[in-house]
N, C-alpha and C positions, 0 to 999 in steps of 0.2 A: 415494681417488679416487672420482669419481662414477660411476654405472652406465654411462652413455654412453661414457666414457673407458676403463672396464674392458672393455666389450664390444668397442670398437675395437681395443684392445690384443690381445685374444685373436683376433679375427678376422684381423687384419692378420698375425699371427704363424702363422696356420694351426693354432691348438690345436683338436685334436678328441678325442673319447673314445678314448683310447689302449688299446684292447683289445676293445671290444664292436662295436657297429655303426658307430661314428665320428660320433656325433651332434656337430655344431660347437659347442663349449663356451659361446662367447658366447650361444648361443640359450637356454641353460638360465638365464641369470641372470634373476632375478625378484625385485622388492621384496616379493613375497607370502611369500616363504621365511623362516621363522623358525628353520630347522635346515639347516646344510650338513653333509652326510655325507661323509666319506672313505671309500671302499669299498676295504679291503684284505683282502677275502675270500679272493680268489685260490683257489678251491676245486677248480679242475680238477686231476686227478693230474698230476704232473710238472712243472707251472708254477712258476716261482721269482720271476720278476722284481720284482713288486710289493713283496713283503716285503723283498726285498734292496734295493730302491731306498729304500724307507722307513727301513731301518736306516742306510743310508749318507748320506742327505740329509734326516734328520728336521728339521733346523733350517730349511732352506729351505721345505720343504713346510708346516711350521707357519706360517712367515711368511706364504706365500701364502694359507693357509686363513684366517689373522686377517684378511688384507686383503680377501679376498673376503667374509667375514662383515661387516667393518665397512662395506663399500661398500652391502651389501644390508640393514644394520642387522638382522641376524639375531641371535637371542638365544643361539644355541650352535653349537658344532662337535662332532659327534661322529666318532670315529674308529672304524670298525667293523673289528675284527681278531680273528683267531683266537689263543687262548692259546698255540699251538704255535710261533707266530712271535716266540720270546723276544728275539732280537737287535733286532727293530724295536720291541718294546714296552720294552725297556730304553733305547733311544736316545730314545723319546717321553718316558719318565718322567723321564729326565735333563733335560728342557727344558720340561715342562708348566707349571712354576712361573712362567714368563714369558708364558703364554697362558692367562689365567683363564677364558675362554669355551670352551676346548677340554677334552673329557673323552674317555676311552677307554671303548668298549662292546665287550666279549668276546662274540664270536659262538660258536654251537656248532659242533664239527668235524664239519660235515655238508657235503652237496652238495645243492642249489646255493644256499649262503649268499650268494654274490655276485650273485645276481638281484636287481636294485634292489628289487623288491617285496618280495623276502623280507628283504634288508637293512634296509629301512625297518621292517618289523614287529618284527624281531628288536632293533632299536635304540631305537625310539620306542614301540612298541605300536599303531602307526597302520596301518590297512589301506587300501591303495590300491584304489579301486573299479575294476571291470572296465573295460578300455579307457581308464582316466584315466592322467593323467601324475602324477609324484611331486609337483610343485607344488600339486596339488589337495589335499594333505595337508600343505602347508607346507614341503617338503623339496626340496633340490637334492642330487644325488648325483654326485660325481666319483670316478674312480679315482686312484691314486697318481701314476701317470706322468703323467697329465693335468694334476695340480696342479704337478708338477714342471716341466712344459713351460711352464705358466702363470707360474710364478715366473721361469724363464730369460727368458721374453718381457718380464716386468715389470722385472726388476733387470738384465738383460744385454742387453736389446734383440735376443734372439736367436729368430728363427723356429724352427719345428720342421723340423729337417733330418735327424735320425737317430732310431732307435728302439731300445729295449732288447729283445732277443729271446732267449728261452731255447732253446737247441739241445740236446735231450735224446733218450733212448730208446737205440737200438742203434747209438751212436756211442762212439768210443773215449775222449772227454775232454768230457763234458757241461759246458756253460758258458753264461753269459748275456753276451751281447756288446752293445756299444754300436755298432749297425750304422747306416750310411748308408742313407737311404731309397732304393730302387732297386736294392740289391745282391741278386744271386741267392741262393736257397736252396742251391744247389750249393757257392758260396763259403763260406757259413756252416758246412756240414756238413764241408767241408774244413778250416776253422779248428777244429773240434770233433774233430779228429783222424780224420776220415772213418769210414765205416760199419764197425761191429764185426761185423756179420752179413751174410749173403748173402740175396738175394731180398727186399728191403725196399720199402716204399712210405713216401712223405713225406705226413705229416699237417700241414697248415698251421693251427695253432691248438691247442686243448686236445683231448684224446682223446674228449671228450663233445660238443663243438661244432664241432670243426675239419673241415675238408674235405680230400680227396685233392688233393695238388698235384704239380706237376711240378718238377724240379731248376732249370729256367730261369725259374720264377716268381719274383717279387720282393717285397721287404720294403715295406710300406706303413705308415702310421700306426697301423693297427689290428692289425699282426702282434704277436702275444705270444709265439708259440712255433713251432718247426720241430721236429717229431717224426719221428724215423726208426724203423719199427716193421716187424716181420716180415709179409709178405704174409699169413699165415695167422692173425695176430693178430685177436681178435674185432673189435676196433676198426676194422681195415681191412675185414674181410670184410662188415661191416655196411654198409659205403659203397660197396662194389664191386657188390653184388647190384642188377640193374636194378629200378627202381620196379614196373615191369609184373609181374616175377616176385613181388614182395613182396606185391602186391595180390592176386595168385592164391593165394599161400600164406595170406594172411589169410583169404580165402574159404574154404579148405580147413581151416585149422587153428585159427583163434581160438575159443576155448571160452567167452569172455565170463566169464572169471574175475574180472574187475574189478581184477587187481593193477596194472594201468597207471593206473588212475583212483585207486585207494587210495593209491599212493605219489606222485601228481603233486603237485608243490610248489605250484603255482598253485590246484589244486583244494582242496587242504588250507587255503588261505587264503580260500576263498570264491569263487573266480572260477569262472564258469560253463563250465568245460571238463571233459568226461568223456571220456577217450580210448577207453574201452571201447565207448562208443555211437558214436563216430566210426569205430572199426573195424567195427562192425556195419553202419553205413550203407555203409562201402566194400565190405564183403564181399557184401551183397545188392544193391548197386547201387541201392537204393531210398532215397527222401528222405522217408520217413513222418515223421521228426522232424527238421525244418530247424533246430530250435534246438541240436540236437546239433552239426551242421556248423558253425553259427556259433560255437559254443565254439571252433573252430580259432583264432579271433582272439585267444584268451586264452593261447595256447600260449607259453611262452617258449623253445622249442627246447632246453630243458635236456638232454635225452636220457634221463632216467631211465626212461621208459616202455620204450624199447627196449634200452637198454644194460644195465639192472639188473632191472626190474620183470618183464618178459615171460619167463615160463617155457617159451615155445615159440619162442623166438628170432625173434619178429616186429618189425617195424619202425613202431610207431605214430607216432613223430616224423616219419619220412619221409613217410608217408601224410598226416598232419595238415598237412605243409608243402605237399604237393601240392594238397590240398583248399583251403588258403587260397589259393594261387596261383590256382586256377581260379575261385574266388569273386570274387577282385579282378579277372580278366580279364573276368569277365561284370559287372562294375560293382556287385558286392556288397560293402559295406564294413563295417567293425566297428560293431556297434550301440552307441549312446551312451546314457548315463544308466542303464545297469543296476545295481541294488543288489548289494552282495556278500552272498552267502549266510551269511557269518559263519565265523570261524575254526573248523575241525573241532576237536572236543573230542579227538579221538584223534591230533591232528597230532604232538604230541611223540614218541609212539611209532612213528610212520611216517616219521620223518625218516631220511635215508640216511647212515650213518656213512662218512666219507672213506677211512678204511683198508679198510673192507669193500669199497666200490666200486673201490679201486685192486686189491685182489685178485681181484675179479670180472672185472675187465678184462685180468688176466694181465700188469698192469703193475709188480707190486711189485718185480721184479729191476732195473727201471729207476728206482725212486724213490731216487735218489742226489743228492749235492750237484752243483749246477751253478753254480760260482763266478761272481760278477759282476766284470766289468772295466769301468772307465771309459776305457779306452785305445781311441783312435779306431782303427776297423777300416778298413783302406785298401783301395781297389779301382781299378781303371783306367776302370771305366765303370759308369754307373748308368742304370737306365731308370725314370724317375720317372712313376708313373701319375697321370693327371689327375683320376680319380675315387677319392679316398681318404677319403670321408666320406659321410654322409647328405646329400642335397641335390643341387643342380646341380653337375656336374663342373666343375672349373677349365678355363678356356680358355688355350691356349698363348700365351704373350706373348713368345716368342722364335722365331728363325728359324735355320735351318740356316746354320752358320758363326759365329754369334754367340759372343762371348767372354763368359763369365758368372764372378762371383765368388760364393763361398761366402755364402749367405744371401739371394742376388738371387732375386726372384720370377721363376719360369719358367712358372707358370700363375696367372692371376688369376680373381677372382670377381665376379659381377654383383651391385652393390649392392642390388638389388631382390629377389634370390633367396637361399635358405639355401644356404650354402656357404663355403669357405674356400679360400686359394691354396696353391700348391705351391712350394716353394724349394730351390735348388741346395744339396747338402751340401758341395760343394768347388769351387775354381776349375777352369774348364775350357771346352771348346769344345762347342757343340750340334752333334751329328752327325746327328740324326733327329728329326723333328717329325711327329706324326699327331694325329687328333682324340682320340686315347686315351692318348698318352703322349710324353714327351721324353727323348731319349737324351742324355747328357752324357758326354764323355770327359775324363779329367783332364789337365792341362797337365804335371803332374810326370813 
């Protein structure tokens, strides 16, 4: 198909990045791409769904990758995957003979191999310049579930109405569910057998990049995991401490050892970010080195600095995020056209092994199978958020009392703005509509 038709297909089906920030997938399509990369790094501890989905639906995903590459006239498709994901690799190898432009590239067993800047370097050797997009080096990167959703839109005319979510940690039966958008975390935890420990906290997302959540929070198109962890877990404690306290601790304790910078994955690829200098600026309250603060725009928020590198239990990532927000509020944007400093010659020795990271986080006991199921998870009611991707939120297209069918658009997008629509996961009646969400109750 041509580029316009493919873009319309993805946008109308509401396909967005299924796990990261939720960038609308149609907006990534670009004829300047010579390489399409399938990101199956999935390197945060306890997350399972992308490797599981690739193993189960390899044929469909390969077909969609071939269609995207053919549309863009791209030379090659690279599947970036770790050697440990044996079932997925076996499923791919059994079918690759039918897809000559596709090849597998094995990633190192490190974190964060899934950061697209790192993935592009590991698979192509190309270095994305600071502040630049992957397309500037001829690459487009999609994750596994995004491509599977694109396949379903292409072959089944199916919009995105559900999300695969791994429920793990302190639960009795860890599993990966095919959950309708809008279902609560509480319901998914119940389906995973309930909590296996007392005094726990929910983390929405991975242990490195996820956020503290409430039981009544709901699944969106970017939900990858619901983790139940003890309140005294270092993963939880880092998130519960007020940022004001963290800044004061940095002022008192940061010894400028440089470990946060020396292990920073973006810094090691030549990006102008030096977390130790940002910590120095935060501690002193001085802005004698504005370039250090501008380096905050190169942060990927991977969390290595605060969850692994810092020996004094400080939180560089949270402080960097605060600084970035303040810069943006004051009209300061990321500098453009900066050159890369080049790949650090010691990079390979400074990469963070995933097994060591899992142990450091105190998660080894929870790193168990979480079997995937394609069975529909049923619920009586869903709360569909209208903002589920980067760009403008969808606008409610229904009113209280309306009857909707599975797949109907309940939130629509503006043609002149970045964004996608939101669709009903089942037949039902609209019971509430606000500027932020739509509630549907099933007829069953």
